[in-house]
C-alpha positions in Angstrom: 79.8 22.5 154.5 83.1 23.9 153.2 86.0 21.5 153.7 88.1 24.4 154.9 86.0 24.9 158.0 85.8 22.4 160.7 83.0 22.3 163.2 84.2 19.3 165.3 82.3 17.6 168.1 83.3 20.3 170.6 81.5 22.9 168.5 84.7 24.9 167.8 84.8 26.6 164.5 88.2 26.3 162.8 90.0 27.4 159.7 93.7 26.7 159.7 94.8 29.5 157.4 92.7 32.2 159.1 93.9 31.1 162.6 97.5 31.2 161.4 97.0 34.7 160.2 95.5 35.7 163.5 98.4 34.2 165.4 100.8 36.3 163.3 98.7 39.4 164.0 97.7 39.8 160.4 94.2 40.8 161.3 93.1 42.3 157.9 94.3 39.2 156.0 92.6 37.0 158.6 89.3 39.0 158.2 89.6 38.5 154.4 90.1 34.8 154.9 87.1 34.5 157.1 85.1 36.2 154.4 86.1 33.5 151.9 85.1 30.9 154.4 81.8 32.6 155.0 81.0 32.5 151.3 81.3 28.7 151.3 78.9 28.1 154.2 75.1 27.5 153.9 74.3 26.8 157.6 73.1 30.0 159.3 74.5 29.2 162.7 78.0 28.6 161.2 77.7 31.7 159.1 76.9 33.8 162.2 79.9 32.3 164.0 82.2 33.1 161.1 80.8 36.6 160.8 81.6 37.2 164.5 85.1 35.9 164.1 85.6 38.2 161.1 84.3 41.1 163.0 86.7 40.3 165.8 89.6 40.4 163.3 88.4 43.7 161.8 88.2 45.3 165.2 91.7 44.1 166.1 93.0 45.5 162.8 91.4 48.9 163.6 92.9 48.9 167.1 89.4 48.8 168.7 89.0 46.7 171.8 87.1 43.6 170.6 83.8 42.5 172.1 84.8 40.2 174.9 81.8 37.8 174.3 83.7 36.2 171.5 86.7 35.2 173.6 84.6 34.3 176.6 86.3 36.6 179.0 
């Protein structure tokens, strides 16, 4: 697994750089970062999770209401 991505015991996917970009509202840059992360992952379940997160960022960048399944609400 890529050392940038953390899938800790709680099952939460994490990339510090992508998450910082998201917090700043830099959605396009965050989506690009998630793509870099995606390229370094071989596990299909993690790849799917990263792809969903990237899609969320792309939708936010486009001003489209994101799918609420990702945020759980």
